C-alpha positions in Angstrom: 22.6 -6.7 21.7 19.3 -4.8 22.3 16.2 -4.9 20.2 16.5 -1.6 18.8 19.8 -3.0 17.4 18.2 -6.4 15.9 15.6 -3.9 14.4 17.9 -1.9 12.6 19.7 -5.0 11.1 16.5 -6.4 10.2 15.2 -3.0 8.5 18.6 -2.5 6.8 18.6 -6.1 5.3 14.8 -5.7 4.1 15.8 -2.8 2.4 18.9 -3.8 1.2 19.8 -0.3 2.1 21.7 1.2 5.1 20.4 4.7 4.3 17.0 3.4 4.5 17.2 1.0 7.2 18.5 3.7 8.9 16.0 6.4 8.1 12.9 3.9 9.5 14.6 3.9 12.3 15.4 7.3 12.7 19.1 7.2 13.5 22.2 8.2 11.4 23.3 6.0 8.5 26.6 5.8 10.5 24.8 4.2 13.5 22.6 2.0 11.4 26.2 0.5 9.8 27.6 0.2 13.7 24.3 -1.6 14.7 25.1 -4.3 11.9 28.7 -4.4 12.9 27.6 -5.0 16.4 25.6 -8.1 15.5 28.5 -9.4 13.4 30.6 -9.0 16.2 28.2 -10.7 18.5 28.5 -13.8 16.3 32.1 -13.6 15.2 30.9 -13.9 11.7 30.3 -11.8 8.5 26.6 -11.4 8.1 26.4 -9.0 4.8 28.7 -9.2 1.8 29.3 -5.7 1.1 31.3 -6.4 -2.0 28.4 -7.1 -4.2 26.1 -4.2 -5.2 23.3 -4.4 -3.6 24.8 -6.1 -0.6 23.8 -9.7 -0.4 23.3 -12.0 3.0 26.0 -14.7 3.8 24.2 -18.0 4.5 24.9 -17.2 8.3 23.4 -13.8 7.6 19.8 -15.3 6.3 19.8 -17.5 9.0 20.2 -14.6 11.3 17.9 -12.2 9.6 15.2 -15.1 9.6 15.4 -15.9 12.8 15.3 -12.1 14.1 12.4 -11.5 12.5 10.9 -14.4 14.4 12.4 -12.6 17.7 11.0 -9.3 16.8 7.6 -10.6 16.1 7.4 -12.3 19.5 8.8 -9.2 21.3 6.0 -6.8 19.4 3.2 -9.6 20.5 4.4 -9.3 24.1 4.4 -5.7 24.2 1.0 -5.4 22.2 -0.2 -7.5 25.0 1.3 -5.4 27.8 -0.1 -2.2 26.2 -3.5 -3.6 25.9 -3.6 -4.1 29.9 -2.7 -0.5 30.2 -5.1 0.8 27.2 -2.3 3.4 26.5 -2.5 4.9 23.0 1.1 5.3 22.5 4.1 3.8 20.3 4.3 3.1 16.5 1.8 1.8 13.8 3.3 0.4 10.9 1.6 0.8 7.8 2.1 -0.2 3.9 -0.4 0.8 1.2 -0.9 0.7 -2.6 0.1 4.3 -3.9 -3.4 4.7 -5.1 -5.3 4.5 -1.7 -5.2 8.5 -1.4 -2.0 10.2 -0.9 -4.2 13.5 0.6 -6.6 11.1 2.9 -3.9 8.9 4.2 -1.8 12.0 5.0 -5.0 13.8 6.7 -5.8 10.7 8.5 -1.9 10.4 10.1 -1.8 13.9 11.1 -5.1 13.9 12.9 -4.1 10.4 14.6 -1.1 11.8 16.0 -2.4 15.3 17.0 -5.3 13.3 18.9 -2.7 10.8 20.7 1.0 12.6 20.9 2.2 9.6 22.0 1.8 7.6 19.0 3.4 7.5 15.7 2.6 6.0 12.2 5.4 5.1 9.7 3.7 4.7 6.3 5.3 3.6 3.2 3.9 3.1 -0.3 4.4 -0.2 -2.2 3.2 -2.5 -5.3 0.7 -4.4 -4.2 2.7 -8.0 -4.0 5.2 -5.8 -1.7 2.2 -4.9 0.4 1.3 -8.5 1.0 5.0 -9.6 1.5 5.6 -6.7 4.3 2.3 -8.0 6.1 3.3 -11.5 5.7 6.8 -11.0 7.1 5.7 -8.9 10.0 7.4 -5.9 8.7 4.4 -3.4 9.1 0.9 -4.1 11.4 -1.4 -2.8 8.4 -1.5 -3.2 4.7 -4.2 -1.2 2.8 -4.9 -2.9 -0.5 -7.4 -3.0 -3.1 -9.3 -6.3 -4.0 -8.2 -7.7 -0.8 -8.6 -11.4 -0.6 -8.4 -13.4 3.1 -5.9 -16.3 3.1 -5.2 -18.7 5.9 -2.3 -16.4 7.2 -4.3 -13.2 6.4 -7.7 -11.5 7.6 -9.3 -8.5 5.8 -10.9 -5.7 7.7 -13.2 -3.7 4.6 -12.7 0.0 4.2 -14.9 1.0 1.4 -15.7 0.5 -2.4 -15.1 3.1 -4.8 -16.9 3.8 -7.8 -15.0 3.2 -11.2 -15.3 5.8 -13.9 -14.2 6.1 -17.8 -11.6 8.9 -18.0 -10.7 10.9 -20.7 -9.1 13.9 -22.3 -11.6 16.8 -21.9 -11.8 17.1 -25.7 -12.4 13.4 -26.4 -16.1 12.6 -28.3 -17.1 10.4 -24.9 -17.3 13.7 -23.0 -20.4 14.2 -24.6 -22.4 11.6 -22.6 -23.2 11.9 -19.1 -23.0 7.9 -18.8 -21.8 5.0 -21.0 -22.0 1.3 -21.1 -19.1 -0.9 -21.8 -20.4 -1.3 -25.4 -19.4 2.4 -26.0 -15.8 1.2 -25.3 -15.7 -1.4 -28.5 -12.3 -0.8 -30.0 -11.4 2.1 -28.0 -7.5 3.0 -27.4 -7.3 2.3 -23.8 -4.8 2.8 -21.6 -4.5 -0.3 -19.0 -2.9 -1.6 -16.0 0.1 -3.9 -16.1 -1.6 -7.5 -16.7 -0.5 -8.9 -13.1 -2.6 -6.1 -11.1 -5.8 -7.3 -9.7 -7.4 -4.1 -11.1 -6.5 -5.1 -14.5 -7.9 -8.3 -14.3 -11.0 -7.0 -13.0 -11.3 -4.9 -15.8 -10.5 -7.7 -18.2 -13.3 -9.5 -16.7 -15.7 -6.8 -17.1 -15.2 -6.4 -20.6 -14.9 -10.1 -21.4 -18.3 -10.6 -19.8 -19.7 -8.2 -22.2 -17.7 -9.6 -25.3 -16.1 -6.0 -25.4 -12.5 -5.8 -27.0 -10.4 -2.8 -26.8 -7.0 -1.5 -28.2 -4.7 -1.7 -25.6 -2.6 1.4 -26.2 -0.1 1.2 -23.1 0.1 -0.5 -20.0 1.3 1.1 -17.1 1.7 -0.3 -13.2 0.4 3.1 -11.4 -2.5 5.3 -11.6 -0.7 8.5 -12.1 1.3 7.6 -14.9 -2.1 6.1 -16.6 -3.7 9.7 -15.8 -0.7 11.5 -17.5 -1.1 9.1 -20.7 -4.7 9.8 -20.7 -4.1 13.6 -20.3 -2.3 13.6 -23.5 -5.1 11.9 -25.5 -3.4 8.1 -25.7 -6.4 6.8 -25.1 -9.3 6.8 -22.3 -9.0 4.4 -19.2 -11.0 3.3 -16.2 -9.8 4.4 -12.8 -11.4 4.6 -9.2 -13.5 8.2 -8.8 -11.6 9.2 -6.1 -8.4 9.1 -7.5 -9.3 11.5 -10.3 -11.3 14.0 -8.4 -8.6 16.8 -8.3 -7.5 16.2 -12.1 -11.4 16.9 -12.9 -11.4 20.1 -10.9 -8.3 21.2 -12.5 -10.0 20.7 -15.8 -7.0 18.8 -16.9 -9.0 15.1 -17.3 -13.0 14.1 -17.7 -14.7 11.7 -16.2 -17.9 9.8 -17.6 -19.9 7.6 -15.3 -19.9 3.8 -16.3 -23.2 2.3 -15.9 -25.1 -1.1 -16.7 -23.8 -2.0 -14.9 -21.5 0.2 -12.4 -17.8 -1.4 -11.5 -16.4 -0.7 -8.1 -13.2 -1.4 -6.7 -13.1 -2.6 -3.0 -10.3 -1.2 -0.4 -9.5 -3.1 2.6 -6.9 -3.5 5.4 -5.0 -6.6 5.6 -3.3 -8.2 8.7 -1.8 -11.0 10.2 -4.4 -14.1 11.2 -4.4 -14.0 15.3 -2.1 -10.7 15.2 -2.7 -8.9 18.5 -3.7 -5.3 17.9 -2.4 -2.9 20.5 -5.0 -0.5 21.6 -3.1 2.2 19.3 -3.2 -0.1 16.3 -7.0 -0.7 17.1 -7.6 3.3 17.5 -6.0 3.8 14.1 -8.1 1.0 12.5 -11.3 2.7 13.8 -10.2 6.0 12.6 -9.3 4.6 9.2 -12.8 3.0 9.0 -14.4 6.3 9.9 -12.5 8.3 7.2 -13.2 5.9 4.6 -16.9 5.6 5.4 -16.9 9.7 5.2 -15.8 9.3 1.8 -18.6 6.7 0.9 -21.2 9.3 2.0 -19.5 12.0 -0.2 -19.6 9.6 -3.4 
C-alpha cells in the first residue's frame, strides 16, 4: 500500500464521494474504488459501509481515516523539508477559499503561478468559511483564504488586504442620488443580510448596533452572489465588499454608494496550521497572493 492509495482513501472519505475523491487525485472513479478496496483487503476488514447513502465509515474505517491523516501530514512535512533543501518550485499547493475572495483574481493568480513555475500545480476549492477552517485544521489543504481571519493556538494568519464595504442598491433606488451615506441613511430600510452565523453578518450587525440603527431584514443568504441577485430585483439594499460588485456596477445591474462616518472594511487573510513547514512552492504562492492583493488595494 503506497502513499497515493492512502491519499485517495482519505479524499474519498473526507468528501463522502468516490467520484470527488477520484477527481481530486486525477484518477478514474474505478481507480478510486480499487484504492479503497486495496486498503480494506490490506486490513482484512470493511472500512466503508456502502449500504447507506451517503456511505458511512465503520469503526475500523474511522480509526483508519484518522490514522492515515496523521501519516499523510507527516509524509507531507518530510517532503516539504526535502524540497526546502533543494529550493525547487514544484509539487502541489492545496488551497481552500471562501466564495467571495474573487473568482477572477484567484484564477489569474493560479494561472500566472503555474505559467511561472511549470512544475508546480495549485488545487483550489471554494467552501463555506467554517469548512475552510476545518480543511486547514484537518491538514486537507495547505492554505485557507478567509475573511475576518482570527489566529488561534492551532492557526496562524497572514494578512492579505482590507476591502472597503459599500452600500449596494438597485440602480433605481433613491439612495443612488447620494454620493455617500452614513449608517443613519439606512434606518428602517429593507436590507438583504448574510446568514447570522457568518462573520461578515456579525460585523455589519455590530456596525449598526453601535450607531443604534435598525434595519428591516427582508432576506438572509449565505453567499454574496445570491444577495446581489436579491438587490438587483429590488428586494432591498445590502452592504458588500466593493471588489465583489465592480463587474455588476460596470454592467449597470447594480449601483454602489460609499458608506462613510466611519467606513467599514472587510479584512482578508491566509490561515495555515501553526508550525506548518512551507515548501518553497507554498511560500512562493503565498508571496504571489500577497503581491496580487497589494495591487488590488492600490486600485481601491
